[in-house]
DRENFI-663311 format. One line per field, with one value per residue (C-alpha): residue number from 1; residue in three letters; z, y, x. Coordinates in steps of 0.25 Angstrom, whole numbers, plus 5000, padded with zeros to 4 digits. Layout:
N
seq = NUM|...
type = Ala|...
z = Z|...
y = Y|...
x = X|...
This chain:
713
seq = 1|2|3|4|5|6|7|8|9|10|11|12|13|14|15|16|17|18|19|20|21|22|23|24|25|26|27|28|29|30|31|32|33|34|35|36|37|38|39|40|41|42|43|44|45|46|47|48|49|50|51|52|53|54|55|56|57|58|59|60|61|62|63|64|65|66|67|68|69|70|71|72|73|74|75|76|77|78|79|80|81|82|83|84|85|86|87|88|89|90|91|92|93|94|95|96|97|98|99|100|101|102|103|104|105|106|107|108|109|110|111|112|113|114|115|116|117|118|119|120|121|122|123|124|125|126|127|128|129|130|131|132|133|134|135|136|137|138|139|140|141|142|143|144|145|146|147|148|149|150|151|152|153|154|155|156|157|158|159|160|161|162|163|164|165|166|167|168|169|170|171|172|173|174|175|176|177|178|179|180|181|182|183|184|185|186|187|188|189|190|191|192|193|194|195|196|197|198|199|200|201|202|203|204|205|206|207|208|209|210|211|212|213|214|215|216|217|218|219|220|221|222|223|224|225|226|227|228|229|230|231|232|233|234|235|236|237|238|239|240|241|242|243|244|245|246|247|248|249|250|251|252|253|254|255|256|257|258|259|260|261|262|263|264|265|266|267|268|269|270|271|272|273|274|275|276|277|278|279|280|281|282|283|284|285|286|287|288|289|290|291|292|293|294|295|296|297|298|299|300|301|302|303|304|305|306|307|308|309|310|311|312|313|314|315|316|317|318|319|320|321|322|323|324|325|326|327|328|329|330|331|332|333|334|335|336|337|338|339|340|341|342|343|344|345|346|347|348|349|350|351|352|353|354|355|356|357|358|359|360|361|362|363|364|365|366|367|368|369|370|371|372|373|374|375|376|377|378|379|380|381|382|383|384|385|386|387|388|389|390|391|392|393|394|395|396|397|398|399|400|401|402|403|404|405|406|407|408|409|410|411|412|413|414|415|416|417|418|419|420|421|422|423|424|425|426|427|428|429|430|431|432|433|434|435|436|437|438|439|440|441|442|443|444|445|446|447|448|449|450|451|452|453|454|455|456|457|458|459|460|461|462|463|464|465|466|467|468|469|470|471|472|473|474|475|476|477|478|479|480|481|482|483|484|485|486|487|488|489|490|491|492|493|494|495|496|497|498|499|500|501|502|503|504|505|506|507|508|509|510|511|512|513|514|515|516|517|518|519|520|521|522|523|524|525|526|527|528|529|530|531|532|533|534|535|536|537|538|539|540|541|542|543|544|545|546|547|548|549|550|551|552|553|554|555|556|557|558|559|560|561|562|563|564|565|566|567|568|569|570|571|572|573|574|575|576|577|578|579|580|581|582|583|584|585|586|587|588|589|590|591|592|593|594|595|596|597|598|599|600|601|602|603|604|605|606|607|608|609|610|611|612|613|614|615|616|617|618|619|620|621|622|623|624|625|626|627|628|629|630|631|632|633|634|635|636|637|638|639|640|641|642|643|644|645|646|647|648|649|650|651|652|653|654|655|656|657|658|659|660|661|662|663|664|665|666|667|668|669|670|671|672|673|674|675|676|677|678|679|680|681|682|683|684|685|686|687|688|689|690|691|692|693|694|695|696|697|698|699|700|701|702|703|704|705|706|707|708|709|710|711|712|713
type = Unk|Unk|Unk|Unk|Unk|Unk|Unk|Unk|Unk|Unk|Unk|Unk|Unk|Unk|Unk|Unk|Unk|Unk|Unk|Unk|Unk|Unk|Unk|Unk|Unk|Unk|Unk|Unk|Unk|Unk|Unk|Unk|Unk|Unk|Unk|Unk|Unk|Unk|Unk|Unk|Unk|Unk|Unk|Unk|Unk|Unk|Unk|Unk|Unk|Unk|Unk|Unk|Unk|Unk|Unk|Unk|Unk|Unk|Unk|Unk|Unk|Unk|Unk|Unk|Unk|Unk|Unk|Unk|Unk|Unk|Unk|Unk|Unk|Unk|Unk|Unk|Unk|Unk|Unk|Unk|Unk|Unk|Unk|Unk|Unk|Unk|Unk|Unk|Unk|Unk|Unk|Unk|Unk|Unk|Unk|Unk|Unk|Unk|Unk|Unk|Unk|Unk|Unk|Unk|Unk|Unk|Unk|Unk|Unk|Unk|Unk|Unk|Unk|Unk|Unk|Unk|Unk|Unk|Unk|Unk|Unk|Unk|Unk|Unk|Unk|Unk|Unk|Unk|Unk|Unk|Unk|Unk|Unk|Unk|Unk|Unk|Unk|Unk|Unk|Unk|Unk|Unk|Unk|Unk|Unk|Unk|Unk|Unk|Unk|Unk|Unk|Unk|Unk|Unk|Unk|Unk|Unk|Unk|Unk|Unk|Unk|Unk|Unk|Unk|Unk|Unk|Unk|Unk|Unk|Unk|Unk|Unk|Unk|Unk|Unk|Unk|Unk|Unk|Unk|Unk|Unk|Unk|Unk|Unk|Unk|Unk|Unk|Unk|Unk|Unk|Unk|Unk|Unk|Unk|Unk|Unk|Unk|Unk|Unk|Unk|Unk|Unk|Unk|Unk|Unk|Unk|Unk|Unk|Unk|Unk|Unk|Unk|Unk|Unk|Unk|Unk|Unk|Unk|Unk|Unk|Unk|Unk|Unk|Unk|Unk|Unk|Unk|Unk|Unk|Unk|Unk|Unk|Unk|Unk|Unk|Unk|Unk|Unk|Unk|Unk|Unk|Unk|Unk|Unk|Unk|Unk|Unk|Unk|Unk|Unk|Unk|Unk|Unk|Unk|Unk|Unk|Unk|Unk|Unk|Unk|Unk|Unk|Unk|Unk|Unk|Unk|Unk|Unk|Unk|Unk|Unk|Unk|Unk|Unk|Unk|Unk|Unk|Unk|Unk|Unk|Unk|Unk|Unk|Unk|Unk|Unk|Unk|Unk|Unk|Unk|Unk|Unk|Unk|Unk|Unk|Unk|Unk|Unk|Unk|Unk|Unk|Unk|Unk|Unk|Unk|Unk|Unk|Unk|Unk|Unk|Unk|Unk|Unk|Unk|Unk|Unk|Unk|Unk|Unk|Unk|Unk|Unk|Unk|Unk|Unk|Unk|Unk|Unk|Unk|Unk|Unk|Unk|Unk|Unk|Unk|Unk|Unk|Unk|Unk|Unk|Unk|Unk|Unk|Unk|Unk|Unk|Unk|Unk|Unk|Unk|Unk|Unk|Unk|Unk|Unk|Unk|Unk|Unk|Unk|Unk|Unk|Unk|Unk|Unk|Unk|Unk|Unk|Unk|Unk|Unk|Unk|Unk|Unk|Unk|Unk|Unk|Unk|Unk|Unk|Unk|Unk|Unk|Unk|Unk|Unk|Unk|Unk|Unk|Unk|Unk|Unk|Unk|Unk|Unk|Unk|Unk|Unk|Unk|Unk|Unk|Unk|Unk|Unk|Unk|Unk|Unk|Unk|Unk|Unk|Unk|Unk|Unk|Unk|Unk|Unk|Unk|Unk|Unk|Unk|Unk|Unk|Unk|Unk|Unk|Unk|Unk|Unk|Unk|Unk|Unk|Unk|Unk|Unk|Unk|Unk|Unk|Unk|Unk|Unk|Unk|Unk|Unk|Unk|Unk|Unk|Unk|Unk|Unk|Unk|Unk|Unk|Unk|Unk|Unk|Unk|Unk|Unk|Unk|Unk|Unk|Unk|Unk|Unk|Unk|Unk|Unk|Unk|Unk|Unk|Unk|Unk|Unk|Unk|Unk|Unk|Unk|Unk|Unk|Unk|Unk|Unk|Unk|Unk|Unk|Unk|Unk|Unk|Unk|Unk|Unk|Unk|Unk|Unk|Unk|Unk|Unk|Unk|Unk|Unk|Unk|Unk|Unk|Unk|Unk|Unk|Unk|Unk|Unk|Unk|Unk|Unk|Unk|Unk|Unk|Unk|Unk|Unk|Unk|Unk|Unk|Unk|Unk|Unk|Unk|Unk|Unk|Unk|Unk|Unk|Unk|Unk|Unk|Unk|Unk|Unk|Unk|Unk|Unk|Unk|Unk|Unk|Unk|Unk|Unk|Unk|Unk|Unk|Unk|Unk|Unk|Unk|Unk|Unk|Unk|Unk|Unk|Unk|Unk|Unk|Unk|Unk|Unk|Unk|Unk|Unk|Unk|Unk|Unk|Unk|Unk|Unk|Unk|Unk|Unk|Unk|Unk|Unk|Unk|Unk|Unk|Unk|Unk|Unk|Unk|Unk|Unk|Unk|Unk|Unk|Unk|Unk|Unk|Unk|Unk|Unk|Unk|Unk|Unk|Unk|Unk|Unk|Unk|Unk|Unk|Unk|Unk|Unk|Unk|Unk|Unk|Unk|Unk|Unk|Unk|Unk|Unk|Unk|Unk|Unk|Unk|Unk|Unk|Unk|Unk|Unk|Unk|Unk|Unk|Unk|Unk|Unk|Unk|Unk|Unk|Unk|Unk|Unk|Unk|Unk|Unk|Unk|Unk|Unk|Unk|Unk|Unk|Unk|Unk|Unk|Unk|Unk|Unk|Unk|Unk|Unk|Unk|Unk|Unk|Unk|Unk|Unk|Unk|Unk|Unk|Unk|Unk|Unk|Unk|Unk|Unk|Unk|Unk|Unk|Unk|Unk|Unk|Unk|Unk|Unk|Unk|Unk|Unk|Unk|Unk|Unk|Unk|Unk|Unk|Unk|Unk|Unk|Unk|Unk|Unk|Unk|Unk|Unk|Unk|Unk|Unk|Unk|Unk|Unk|Unk|Unk|Unk|Unk|Unk|Unk|Unk|Unk|Unk|Unk
z = 4948|4956|4968|4978|4971|4973|4987|4990|4983|4991|5004|5002|5004|4997|4987|4993|5006|4999|4991|5004|5012|5001|4999|5014|5014|5002|5009|5020|5030|5040|5042|5057|5053|5041|5049|5061|5055|5041|5043|5034|5022|5023|5027|5041|5037|5048|5049|5044|5031|5029|5030|5021|5010|5012|5011|4998|4992|4994|4988|4976|4974|4974|4964|4955|4954|4951|4940|4934|4935|4928|4917|4915|4914|4904|4896|4896|4890|4878|4883|4889|4882|4886|4890|4899|4905|4908|4915|4924|4927|4930|4940|4954|4957|4960|4956|4943|4940|4942|4934|4922|4924|4925|4910|4909|4922|4919|4924|4924|4912|4914|4906|4898|4895|4890|4881|4875|4872|4864|4856|4862|4865|4852|4856|4869|4863|4853|4864|4870|4858|4849|4858|4847|4839|4841|4852|4848|4834|4837|4847|4837|4829|4841|4841|4840|4846|4860|4859|4858|4857|4857|4872|4875|4866|4873|4887|4883|4878|4891|4899|4892|4894|4908|4910|4902|4911|4924|4919|4914|4923|4922|4925|4937|4942|4940|4950|4959|4960|4963|4974|4980|4981|4985|4988|5000|5008|5013|5023|5025|5034|5028|5030|5042|5048|5056|5070|5079|5075|5063|5073|5075|5061|5063|5061|5047|5044|5035|5033|5022|5021|5010|5009|5010|5024|5029|5040|5040|5053|5047|5034|5041|5050|5037|5030|5043|5043|5028|5031|5042|5032|5040|5031|5016|5012|4999|4993|4982|4976|4983|4970|4962|4950|4949|4950|4938|4930|4931|4925|4914|4908|4901|4894|4889|4878|4881|4871|4863|4861|4869|4881|4889|4887|4890|4903|4908|4905|4913|4924|4924|4925|4937|4945|4941|4940|4943|4956|4963|4959|4964|4976|4979|4977|4986|4997|4996|4997|5008|5016|5013|5019|5031|5033|5032|5043|5052|5051|5053|5066|5070|5068|5075|5087|5087|5087|5099|5106|5103|5108|5121|5133|5139|5154|5151|5158|5171|5178|5174|5178|5167|5170|5159|5167|5166|5174|5173|5168|5178|5176|5171|5178|5173|5178|5169|5172|5166|5153|5151|5155|5161|5176|5181|5177|5185|5185|5195|5197|5203|5195|5194|5194|5203|5209|5217|5219|5231|5227|5213|5220|5229|5218|5209|5221|5224|5209|5208|5220|5216|5202|5206|5196|5191|5183|5180|5166|5166|5153|5149|5145|5153|5169|5166|5174|5185|5186|5185|5198|5205|5202|5206|5220|5223|5224|5221|5222|5210|5201|5189|5183|5169|5160|5147|5135|5132|5117|5109|5122|5119|5104|5109|5120|5110|5099|5095|5101|5114|5114|5110|5122|5132|5127|5141|5145|5140|5134|5147|5152|5138|5138|5152|5148|5136|5144|5153|5142|5135|5147|5147|5132|5123|5110|5114|5117|5107|5095|5098|5095|5082|5082|5077|5091|5099|5098|5092|5078|5071|5061|5061|5056|5044|5038|5028|5036|5028|5029|5044|5047|5039|5047|5060|5058|5054|5067|5076|5069|5070|5085|5089|5082|5087|5101|5099|5104|5115|5108|5121|5125|5113|5109|5096|5092|5095|5088|5075|5073|5075|5062|5053|5061|5060|5065|5061|5066|5079|5082|5079|5088|5100|5097|5097|5110|5117|5113|5115|5126|5125|5114|5119|5106|5093|5085|5091|5082|5070|5077|5076|5065|5052|5057|5047|5045|5039|5050|5060|5053|5054|5068|5077|5080|5085|5094|5108|5118|5132|5141|5148|5161|5160|5145|5139|5127|5117|5122|5108|5107|5116|5107|5093|5087|5076|5077|5063|5071|5083|5077|5075|5090|5094|5086|5093|5106|5102|5097|5111|5118|5124|5121|5117|5131|5136|5124|5128|5142|5139|5134|5133|5124|5115|5114|5110|5098|5084|5076|5063|5064|5063|5051|5039|5026|5033|5047|5048|5059|5060|5064|5073|5080|5082|5088|5098|5102|5105|5113|5121|5126|5123|5124|5126|5124|5116|5122|5136|5148|5151|5161|5172|5168|5175|5170|5179|5189|5190|5176|5173|5163|5153|5163|5172|5162|5162|5152|5155|5163|5161|5161|5158|5146|5137|5121|5116|5101|5092|5079|5069|5076|5090|5101|5110|5125|5136|5149|5156|5153|5142|5133|5126|5124|5111|5110|5096|5088|5090|5106|5106|5108|5110|5096|5083|5078|5067|5073|5088|5086|5086|5101|5106|5106|5110|5125|5128|5142|5140|5148|5141|5144|5142|5133|5129|5133|5125|5134|5124|5113|5124|5118|5126|5120|5126|5124|5126|5123|5135|5143|5149|5145
y = 4844|4852|4861|4851|4839|4846|4850|4835|4830|4840|4838|4823|4823|4817|4827|4825|4830|4842|4845|4845|4853|4864|4864|4867|4878|4884|4884|4892|4881|4884|4874|4871|4868|4859|4851|4850|4848|4843|4831|4822|4832|4833|4819|4823|4833|4841|4856|4855|4848|4857|4869|4863|4861|4876|4881|4872|4877|4891|4889|4882|4892|4903|4895|4893|4908|4910|4900|4907|4920|4914|4908|4922|4929|4920|4920|4935|4934|4926|4914|4904|4891|4879|4871|4883|4885|4870|4869|4881|4875|4862|4866|4868|4871|4886|4886|4879|4888|4900|4894|4892|4907|4913|4915|4922|4930|4945|4951|4963|4966|4956|4955|4944|4952|4964|4954|4949|4963|4964|4952|4942|4931|4923|4924|4918|4907|4904|4903|4892|4885|4887|4888|4883|4896|4908|4916|4929|4928|4925|4937|4946|4945|4952|4964|4977|4991|4984|4973|4979|4967|4952|4951|4959|4950|4937|4943|4946|4932|4926|4934|4928|4914|4917|4921|4909|4900|4907|4905|4891|4881|4870|4879|4884|4870|4865|4877|4874|4859|4864|4873|4862|4852|4861|4875|4881|4893|4902|4914|4924|4936|4950|4958|4966|4959|4949|4956|4962|4957|4949|4939|4932|4926|4922|4907|4911|4921|4910|4899|4889|4876|4869|4875|4862|4860|4874|4873|4883|4891|4893|4898|4908|4912|4915|4922|4931|4935|4938|4947|4954|4957|4948|4936|4934|4921|4914|4900|4894|4881|4874|4875|4887|4884|4870|4875|4885|4874|4865|4877|4879|4865|4865|4878|4877|4869|4866|4869|4879|4894|4898|4890|4901|4911|4902|4896|4910|4914|4902|4905|4919|4914|4906|4917|4929|4923|4908|4907|4919|4915|4900|4905|4914|4903|4893|4905|4906|4891|4889|4901|4896|4882|4888|4897|4885|4878|4890|4893|4878|4878|4892|4887|4874|4881|4891|4880|4873|4887|4890|4876|4877|4872|4883|4884|4887|4896|4900|4913|4917|4928|4933|4939|4947|4948|4959|4965|4981|4982|4972|4960|4962|4953|4950|4941|4934|4926|4912|4918|4927|4940|4950|4953|4960|4966|4972|4973|4968|4970|4958|4960|4970|4982|4984|4969|4970|4955|4952|4962|4956|4942|4948|4954|4941|4933|4943|4942|4927|4926|4937|4932|4917|4915|4901|4903|4913|4916|4923|4927|4922|4935|4944|4941|4929|4919|4929|4932|4917|4914|4926|4921|4907|4912|4917|4902|4903|4889|4885|4896|4890|4898|4898|4905|4909|4914|4928|4928|4937|4943|4957|4955|4952|4963|4974|4968|4973|4960|4963|4977|4973|4963|4972|4987|4992|4985|4987|4977|4971|4967|4961|4953|4947|4943|4937|4929|4924|4920|4912|4903|4902|4899|4901|4899|4910|4920|4917|4918|4933|4934|4934|4920|4926|4933|4920|4916|4902|4904|4902|4914|4918|4932|4926|4917|4920|4928|4925|4910|4911|4919|4909|4897|4903|4908|4893|4889|4898|4895|4880|4881|4890|4880|4868|4872|4879|4893|4896|4905|4912|4917|4917|4930|4936|4934|4919|4917|4923|4910|4901|4894|4902|4915|4926|4940|4945|4933|4932|4946|4944|4932|4940|4951|4942|4935|4949|4953|4940|4933|4919|4910|4898|4890|4889|4892|4906|4909|4910|4923|4930|4940|4935|4921|4913|4898|4896|4903|4895|4882|4885|4891|4884|4871|4879|4888|4882|4886|4880|4877|4890|4891|4891|4888|4875|4875|4864|4857|4854|4869|4867|4857|4856|4849|4857|4862|4855|4842|4845|4838|4826|4826|4828|4815|4807|4812|4808|4795|4792|4796|4809|4824|4830|4834|4820|4814|4823|4819|4804|4798|4784|4789|4795|4783|4775|4784|4777|4789|4781|4783|4798|4798|4805|4811|4824|4818|4807|4801|4812|4822|4812|4809|4824|4826|4814|4820|4833|4827|4819|4832|4844|4858|4852|4860|4853|4861|4855|4864|4872|4866|4873|4874|4880|4884|4881|4892|4892|4896|4911|4915|4908|4910|4900|4889|4878|4867|4854|4860|4854|4864|4865|4874|4877|4876|4890|4888|4877|4879|4869|4869|4868|4873|4885|4882|4892|4889|4901|4910|4921|4913|4901|4888|4880|4865|4862|4852|4842|4843|4842|4827|4815|4810|4817|4827|4836|4846|4851|4851|4836|4836|4850|4859|4874|4876|4862|4861|4854|4850|4854|4854|4866|4861|4875|4889|4901|4913|4923|4919|4916|4902|4890|4876|4865|4850|4841|4828|4819|4828|4821|4829
x = 4785|4775|4780|4773|4780|4794|4791|4787|4800|4809|4803|4801|4786|4774|4769|4755|4760|4766|4753|4744|4754|4755|4740|4738|4749|4743|4730|4735|4738|4750|4762|4758|4743|4747|4757|4747|4733|4735|4744|4736|4737|4752|4755|4759|4770|4776|4778|4792|4788|4776|4785|4795|4784|4779|4794|4796|4783|4787|4800|4795|4784|4794|4803|4790|4788|4803|4802|4790|4798|4810|4802|4794|4808|4814|4802|4802|4816|4810|4820|4810|4810|4801|4813|4818|4804|4802|4816|4812|4798|4803|4815|4813|4827|4829|4844|4841|4830|4839|4850|4840|4836|4850|4853|4839|4840|4840|4853|4862|4871|4882|4895|4890|4877|4886|4894|4881|4877|4890|4887|4897|4888|4891|4906|4903|4895|4907|4917|4908|4904|4915|4927|4937|4935|4945|4939|4946|4943|4928|4928|4933|4920|4912|4920|4912|4910|4906|4917|4931|4940|4941|4944|4931|4923|4929|4927|4912|4910|4917|4907|4895|4901|4903|4889|4883|4892|4887|4872|4874|4866|4876|4887|4880|4877|4891|4896|4885|4889|4903|4899|4890|4901|4913|4909|4917|4912|4923|4923|4934|4934|4933|4946|4945|4933|4941|4939|4928|4914|4920|4926|4913|4916|4930|4927|4924|4936|4943|4933|4930|4922|4914|4900|4893|4899|4897|4887|4875|4880|4894|4888|4879|4891|4899|4888|4885|4900|4899|4886|4894|4905|4915|4916|4917|4911|4912|4907|4916|4920|4931|4939|4935|4944|4938|4924|4927|4933|4920|4912|4922|4922|4909|4912|4926|4932|4946|4957|4948|4951|4939|4943|4950|4939|4927|4935|4938|4923|4918|4928|4923|4909|4913|4920|4911|4897|4895|4903|4897|4883|4884|4892|4880|4870|4878|4879|4864|4862|4871|4866|4851|4855|4862|4850|4841|4849|4850|4835|4832|4840|4833|4819|4822|4828|4816|4806|4813|4813|4798|4794|4802|4794|4785|4783|4769|4759|4766|4768|4782|4792|4800|4814|4822|4836|4846|4857|4857|4842|4837|4828|4814|4804|4790|4779|4769|4757|4754|4749|4761|4755|4764|4760|4772|4786|4798|4813|4822|4837|4844|4857|4869|4869|4857|4857|4844|4845|4837|4826|4825|4823|4812|4805|4805|4800|4789|4785|4785|4776|4767|4765|4766|4777|4780|4792|4803|4809|4822|4829|4842|4849|4857|4857|4848|4856|4858|4843|4840|4849|4842|4828|4832|4837|4823|4819|4804|4798|4789|4796|4804|4815|4818|4829|4823|4830|4827|4832|4823|4816|4821|4816|4802|4802|4805|4795|4781|4775|4781|4777|4762|4762|4768|4767|4769|4781|4796|4805|4811|4797|4793|4806|4804|4790|4795|4805|4794|4785|4795|4796|4781|4779|4792|4784|4773|4784|4795|4786|4786|4801|4808|4814|4827|4828|4826|4841|4839|4844|4857|4861|4847|4850|4858|4848|4838|4828|4815|4818|4821|4808|4800|4806|4805|4791|4787|4794|4787|4774|4777|4780|4768|4758|4765|4762|4749|4745|4735|4725|4721|4735|4744|4750|4747|4761|4760|4747|4753|4761|4749|4745|4736|4737|4747|4748|4734|4726|4734|4731|4716|4716|4722|4713|4701|4706|4707|4693|4686|4694|4700|4697|4688|4688|4697|4685|4685|4697|4687|4681|4695|4695|4701|4704|4697|4695|4708|4716|4708|4711|4726|4727|4716|4724|4736|4728|4725|4714|4717|4706|4700|4693|4678|4678|4674|4683|4686|4698|4703|4705|4717|4724|4730|4717|4712|4698|4696|4697|4689|4677|4686|4690|4676|4672|4683|4678|4663|4667|4674|4662|4667|4669|4682|4687|4685|4692|4704|4704|4702|4715|4710|4698|4708|4716|4704|4701|4704|4709|4708|4693|4695|4704|4698|4704|4708|4711|4722|4730|4740|4729|4721|4734|4737|4723|4724|4738|4731|4720|4730|4737|4728|4734|4748|4761|4771|4782|4782|4786|4798|4808|4816|4831|4843|4857|4869|4869|4884|4886|4884|4894|4903|4914|4907|4909|4919|4922|4915|4904|4890|4879|4864|4860|4849|4850|4847|4850|4853|4862|4867|4881|4876|4867|4869|4866|4862|4870|4864|4875|4877|4885|4878|4886|4886|4885|4891|4883|4894|4892|4877|4876|4885|4881|4884|4873|4871|4862|4861|4846|4846|4849|4846|4834|4832|4830|4835|4841|4855|4867|4880|4895|4905|4916|4922|4921|4927|4926|4932|4921|4910|4908|4904|4905|4896|4894|4882|4891|4890|4881|4869|4857
């Protein structure tokens, strides 16, 4: 089978879909571009399927290189037969390929290798093939200056048998089957680690369960405890003696003189070679599955957070609250430009409460503030109450998560944006800009610092980065980017661009003023036809005063289809702006007239959707929300209370809810809905506003259990 055929089979797609997608990927097309503008070629595949094809293509290509290396290595040993080569070439199972290669794999000098050097391999073969012969009499034939006695000869032969058994494909597969059916993962506390920091793993001090039932979050918790030296984790068959006995049977002829020697050798192979090898294999597989699940949850949460509704272009005051160091206040114009900053001290120890309120009122009036964004960290609720007491009409107040704001404020990106301001000013600006446009601001922060992951530091970091980068790219291109206001960092994630071209676009914009048409992009240094093809549809140019631009430049209609839209308008007896303004005229268009080999109904329907709502933002608009003003700390909670909250993180075991206090509450998956669900994301999303009931409060461990069952939303 070809690689494309294998991908099609694994992903349950038509081979032509895979072939066309792979061709586009190899031609340099990005996943967002393919999913948006090449639907006819792919059979309308979405980004998820296209990304899966790309990932499978990479995996299989790497496996192909591995197979070529293995064939070359075996051939170099003079041991490659046509049958062996065909087996390797025909296999696309990485485990099977490594099993085939194992006997030929260069290795350190083993006990078996040393026994072979002493000439004991024929004795091992005799014990296996002629077990009715007298082992000691046969062993005596191999005594020499390297083999002192019969026992040493038999031990050497047993070492060879053990290694042969450990490298036998059938034997290894038998043990894998045993592990698959009944492997048990166990966790024990390391002596002396059951106190202090180690207590956070106390649930796993004496834990055991079937591996196939172990959830990803429990496995990652155990592996973290192991990495920190608190736990000792192992994976073994439920019945080790039975597992070893299964391996022994094919090698031993019962009732023969060689039986005890061969059985001992195979049991030694199980304990010393096979079990550690297969345990490592299953540990890696189970960790990979747990990683995949955790990364999926993280990417899904990140997508929801990045696509949270923006407030839009408003004049915003940002406040980074604090007690001792005061509250840093910034005022931004509708484009997010910093106009003013200062520090107020409304809280203890200075508590200049009235003065702080007067200052804020003055700033709101002076800069015509339309909304206030207050960070949710230390002193957040107290600051929120203080601002609300001012009672400025027409000014909406929002509590905004400040997760990662400190990471941004100390970053090179922040230093480049605000070289003359300290980290506190940068942090307050970030909070305000998050309210205006969460996507544009959050892309500047390492996703791992945003606080929506599960064990993100424990999973495969390369796989995590790959997934999160894809997620950010997907979100940026799904929303579209204002070509004349986007930061260099945001432009980096646009399809077909990257750091160098993003910088060149900003430099060109600075030198020449705002872009008036998408075609101007071709004047940007090093931005050629291919990059233009990939990026143009995702870059928007909103209408500008005094400039008669092309209205299609503010839509997701690709420039390659402008002529098609112009033809539609001409056929309707009008120009493009009139067609956009006339819904009746658009509805009268027979799209089938415009179908060609390269343009089908999927593309035509996308074009019409854009003409219906040019420049639309798919994210909606941010809504005002307020916590219960009587709840300030965990001590204010009582069982049975109904409270408003915001979903801040979703894991596969439940969702964390911000109640407006320092401690987040947890709605376990079993409490998320009146019906049974497997995953909280079935009913919840990041930043969703919910009503919850308090069902348990653990003051000692600072834990709050919540429920949404029977609670009207």
